[in-house]
C-alpha positions as CSV (number, residue, x, y, z in Angstrom):
1,X,4.6,-0.1,68.1
2,X,4.6,3.3,68.5
3,X,8.2,5.2,68.0
4,X,10.3,7.6,69.4
5,X,9.7,11.5,67.4
6,X,8.1,14.1,69.1
7,X,7.5,15.1,72.9
8,X,4.3,15.3,74.7
9,X,4.2,18.5,74.9
10,X,4.3,19.5,71.1
11,X,1.3,20.6,69.4
12,X,1.4,17.4,66.9
13,X,0.8,15.5,70.0
14,X,-2.2,12.9,69.3
15,X,-3.0,10.7,72.9
16,X,-5.1,8.8,70.5
17,X,-2.3,6.0,70.0
18,X,-1.7,6.1,73.9
19,X,-5.1,5.4,74.9
20,X,-4.7,2.5,72.8
21,X,-1.8,1.2,74.1
22,X,-3.6,1.7,77.9
23,X,-5.2,-1.1,77.2
24,X,-2.5,-3.3,76.3
25,X,-1.5,-2.9,80.0
26,X,-5.2,-2.7,81.2
27,X,-5.8,-6.5,79.7
28,X,-2.0,-7.5,81.4
29,X,-2.9,-6.1,84.6
30,X,-6.4,-8.4,84.0
31,X,-4.4,-11.4,83.0
32,X,-2.5,-11.4,86.3
33,X,-5.3,-10.9,88.5
34,X,-7.2,-13.8,86.8
35,X,-3.9,-15.9,87.3
36,X,-3.7,-14.9,90.9
37,X,-7.6,-15.7,91.9
38,X,-7.2,-18.9,90.4
39,X,-3.8,-20.0,92.5
40,X,-6.1,-18.8,95.8
41,X,-8.4,-21.8,94.1
42,X,-6.5,-24.0,93.7
43,X,-6.7,-23.8,90.2
44,X,-4.6,-24.1,87.0
45,X,-4.8,-20.2,84.6
46,X,-7.8,-19.7,83.0
47,X,-8.1,-19.6,79.5
48,X,-9.1,-16.2,79.9
49,X,-5.6,-15.6,80.1
50,X,-5.2,-16.3,76.7
51,X,-8.5,-14.1,75.6
52,X,-6.9,-11.1,77.1
53,X,-3.4,-12.2,76.0
54,X,-4.6,-11.9,72.9
55,X,-6.2,-8.7,73.6
56,X,-2.4,-7.1,74.8
57,X,-1.2,-8.7,71.1
58,X,-4.3,-6.6,69.3
59,X,-3.3,-3.2,70.9
60,X,0.3,-3.3,70.6
61,X,-0.3,-4.0,67.3
62,X,-3.3,-1.2,66.4
63,X,-1.6,1.5,68.3
64,X,1.7,1.4,66.4
65,X,-0.7,1.6,63.1
66,X,-2.8,4.2,64.8
67,X,-0.3,6.1,65.7
68,X,1.1,5.8,61.7
69,X,-2.2,7.0,60.4
70,X,-2.3,10.0,62.6
71,X,1.2,11.0,62.5
72,X,1.4,10.7,65.6
73,X,4.6,8.9,67.2
74,X,6.1,9.9,70.4
75,X,8.5,9.7,72.5
76,X,5.6,9.5,75.4
77,X,4.0,6.8,72.9
78,X,7.7,4.8,72.4
79,X,7.9,5.0,76.3
80,X,4.2,4.2,77.4
81,X,4.5,0.9,74.9
82,X,7.4,-0.3,76.9
83,X,5.9,-0.1,79.8
84,X,2.9,-1.3,78.8
85,X,4.8,-4.5,77.4
86,X,6.9,-4.7,80.4
87,X,3.4,-5.6,82.4
88,X,1.6,-7.7,79.5
89,X,4.7,-9.4,77.8
90,X,6.7,-9.6,81.2
91,X,4.9,-9.7,84.6
92,X,1.9,-11.1,83.5
93,X,3.4,-14.1,81.8
94,X,5.8,-14.4,84.7
95,X,2.6,-14.7,87.2
96,X,1.4,-17.1,85.0
97,X,4.0,-19.7,84.9
98,X,5.1,-19.1,88.8
99,X,1.1,-20.3,89.2
100,X,1.4,-23.1,86.8
101,X,4.5,-24.6,88.4
102,X,4.0,-24.1,92.3
103,X,0.6,-25.6,91.5
104,X,2.2,-29.4,90.2
105,X,5.4,-29.0,92.5
106,X,6.0,-30.5,96.0
107,X,6.4,-26.7,97.6
108,X,9.2,-28.2,99.6
109,X,12.0,-24.8,100.2
110,X,14.2,-26.5,96.9
111,X,11.5,-26.4,94.9
112,X,9.8,-23.0,95.8
113,X,12.9,-21.2,95.6
114,X,13.6,-22.7,92.1
115,X,10.1,-21.2,90.7
116,X,10.7,-17.7,92.3
117,X,14.1,-17.8,90.2
118,X,12.7,-18.4,87.1
119,X,9.8,-16.7,87.1
120,X,12.0,-13.6,88.3
121,X,14.5,-14.6,85.6
122,X,12.0,-14.3,82.4
123,X,11.0,-11.1,84.0
124,X,14.1,-9.8,84.3
125,X,15.2,-11.2,80.3
126,X,11.9,-9.2,79.5
127,X,12.8,-6.1,80.8
128,X,16.3,-6.3,79.7
129,X,14.8,-6.8,76.5
130,X,12.5,-3.9,76.2
131,X,15.4,-1.5,77.7
132,X,17.8,-2.6,75.0
133,X,15.5,-2.4,72.2
134,X,14.9,0.9,73.5
135,X,18.4,2.4,73.7
136,X,18.7,1.1,69.8
137,X,15.7,3.0,68.8
138,X,16.8,6.3,71.1
139,X,20.6,6.1,69.3
140,X,18.7,5.5,66.1
141,X,20.6,2.1,66.4
142,X,17.9,0.1,65.6
143,X,17.6,-3.1,62.9
144,X,14.5,-2.2,60.6
145,X,14.3,-5.8,59.0
146,X,14.6,-7.9,62.1
147,X,14.5,-8.2,66.1
148,X,17.4,-8.8,67.7
149,X,16.6,-12.0,70.0
150,X,12.4,-13.1,70.3
151,X,10.2,-10.7,70.7
152,X,8.5,-10.4,73.8
153,X,4.9,-11.0,72.6
154,X,6.3,-14.3,71.0
155,X,7.6,-15.5,74.2
156,X,4.2,-14.9,76.2
157,X,2.7,-16.9,73.9
158,X,5.0,-19.6,74.4
159,X,4.8,-19.0,78.2
160,X,0.6,-19.4,78.1
161,X,1.0,-22.8,76.2
162,X,3.6,-23.9,79.1
163,X,0.8,-23.2,81.6
164,X,-2.2,-23.8,79.7
165,X,-1.9,-26.3,76.8
166,X,1.3,-28.6,78.3
167,X,-1.0,-30.7,80.7
168,X,-3.5,-31.5,78.3
169,X,-0.5,-34.0,76.4
170,X,0.0,-36.2,79.6
171,X,3.1,-35.0,81.1
172,X,3.9,-36.8,84.3
173,X,4.5,-34.4,87.5
174,X,7.9,-34.7,87.5
175,X,8.8,-34.4,83.9
176,X,5.9,-31.1,83.7
177,X,7.5,-29.6,86.4
178,X,10.9,-29.7,85.1
179,X,10.1,-29.3,81.0
180,X,8.0,-26.3,82.5
181,X,11.4,-24.8,84.4
182,X,13.4,-25.7,81.3
183,X,11.2,-24.3,78.5
184,X,11.1,-21.0,80.2
185,X,14.2,-20.2,81.2
186,X,14.5,-21.3,77.1
187,X,12.6,-18.4,76.7
188,X,14.5,-15.9,78.9
189,X,17.6,-16.9,77.0
190,X,16.2,-16.3,73.6
191,X,14.8,-13.2,74.3
192,X,18.2,-11.4,75.4
193,X,20.0,-13.4,72.7
194,X,21.2,-12.0,69.3
195,X,18.9,-14.4,67.3
196,X,17.4,-12.6,64.7
197,X,13.7,-12.6,64.4
198,X,12.3,-11.1,61.4
199,X,9.2,-8.7,61.8
200,X,5.9,-10.5,61.0
201,X,5.6,-7.6,58.0
202,X,8.1,-8.9,56.2
203,X,6.0,-12.6,55.6
204,X,3.4,-10.6,53.9
205,X,5.5,-7.8,52.3
206,X,5.4,-10.0,48.9
207,X,9.3,-10.5,49.1
208,X,8.6,-14.5,48.8
209,X,5.2,-15.3,47.6
210,X,5.5,-18.6,48.9
211,X,6.4,-17.7,52.6
212,X,3.5,-14.8,52.3
213,X,1.1,-18.1,51.0
214,X,2.5,-20.2,53.8
215,X,2.7,-17.7,56.7
216,X,-0.8,-17.0,55.8
217,X,-2.4,-20.1,55.8
218,X,-1.0,-21.1,59.2
219,X,-2.6,-18.0,60.7
220,X,-5.7,-18.4,58.9
221,X,-5.6,-22.0,59.9
222,X,-4.7,-21.8,63.3
223,X,-7.6,-19.4,64.4
224,X,-10.3,-21.5,62.1
225,X,-8.9,-24.9,63.9
226,X,-7.5,-23.7,67.1
227,X,-9.7,-20.7,68.2
228,X,-8.0,-19.6,71.4
229,X,-5.3,-21.5,70.7
230,X,-4.3,-20.1,67.4
231,X,-1.9,-17.4,68.9
232,X,0.1,-20.6,70.7
233,X,0.4,-21.9,67.3
234,X,1.8,-19.1,65.6
235,X,4.1,-18.3,68.4
236,X,5.5,-21.8,67.8
237,X,5.6,-21.7,64.4
238,X,7.7,-17.7,64.6
239,X,10.0,-19.3,67.6
240,X,11.0,-22.2,65.8
241,X,10.8,-21.5,61.6
242,X,11.7,-17.6,62.2
243,X,15.6,-17.7,62.5
244,X,15.9,-20.0,59.7
245,X,14.2,-17.9,57.2
246,X,16.0,-14.9,58.4
247,X,19.0,-16.5,57.9
248,X,17.9,-17.9,54.4
249,X,17.4,-14.5,53.1
250,X,20.4,-13.0,54.6
251,X,22.3,-15.9,52.7
252,X,20.4,-15.8,49.6
253,X,21.2,-11.4,49.5
254,X,24.4,-11.5,49.9
255,X,24.7,-14.1,47.2
256,X,22.2,-13.1,44.2
257,X,22.8,-16.2,42.0
258,X,20.8,-18.0,44.9
259,X,18.1,-14.9,44.4
């Protein structure tokens, strides 16, 4: 993720990271198009949406690495990164969950209004979280050790898992409808919450060899076994375990006798 540092008119400004960031936005836009096309055909969101999400995650990671390698961090890059994230991890998942739930609903006016409300709630939470992150970055109040609330890329993985993989477990239509709505609301609430979610880099930073080994095993194993489902598996692990790990790390830091 690009950080705020120099203006785009600064002689040091390098457009390379921002061009990579745009690829993140392009993947998000393509995911929206695929989801809408599937809705028009009366089909479930295609697995292409998952691969496009993978592309967004990849470009969202690479742009920050390139920016740091080229010493090209900029205010322009940071703002563009947030705008791209709003498309790929905000609008695209909101459209995907809308398409998925609408396809399985009974299309009563109340049900349609509820679907609209939940999709808009999720999108609003994503934008709120990104704005909060930007504000703290600009004011120098950002916590370098962890995120405040569930990161939007992880939330997007959870949303896509609801829309594409949840139907495979054989839930009834009413239970599937209710669970999908509740899961989307939960993801939105967690994004704007104050729950600490550590940076993934901390899992491989050497702070805990056992933790690093477990994390590496989960990532490699999920990619080998589940392929396109790998980001979903990793997102669930992060969603469920990361807050507990962060709290344990903080407790160990406060209590040296347990280090």
